[in-house]
N, C-alpha and C positions, 0 to 999 in steps of 0.2 A: 178774931182772937184763935180761932182753930188753927189759918195759917201759920200763926204766930208759933203756937204749939209745935206744930211739926218742923217749921224751922229751927225751931230751939232744940229739939231732939236730934235733928241732923247734924247741925252745927257740934253739938255733942261729940257725936261718932266721928267727925271730920278728922282730926288729928290722926287717928288710928288708920282711916282711910287712905290719908294721904302718905304715911309712912308705907304703906304698899304700893302707891300707885306713884310712882316718879317722885319722891321728896324734894327733890334739887330742882325741877322744873316750876319755875315760879316767873313765867312771862312778863308778869304786872311789876316785878321787881329788875329783872333782866329783861329788857325788851330783845336783846339778840337771841333770846332763845324762841321769839315766836315763831311759830308756823305757817302763821298766815302772810301773804304777799304785802309789801306795804302799798298805799295807795299813792298813786300817780299824783305827784305834786302840782302838774297840770290840770287837775279836777279838783283841788283844795282851793277855796276861798276865804280872805278874812273877813270874820264878821264883829262889827262893831255892835256896841251894847244900844247905841241910839237907835240901829236898824232893827233890830230885834220886836216883836211885837210884843205889848203890853197887853198883859190877860187881867182884867177885872175880875176879881173872886170876892169882890164886898157883898155880893148876895147870895153868896155859897153859905149854906148854913151848916154849924160845926156840929150839929146831932149825930144820931146812930147811924150805920149804914143800911138803907132800904132794902139791899140785897139780902139780907139774912133775918133770921128769926131772933137776933139780939142773943141768944143763949152763949154762955161760956163753958158750956159743959161739952164732954166728948160725949159720942155716941159710940 
């Protein structure tokens, strides 16, 4: 829960931050703006859904996360 609160606060500040940091730079919308080199096509392979590993999550509980103390309060 605390991570979500921090992410929420960061998201609220994003529009003003983006306005000051390359507002027209949106490589997720305009791939030609990407600064990364494209991957070589020879290194890519096509995967079909049948070949992907099936993950059985039936034994996973949907209880609270055991890593934290379960508190929603900010410190």
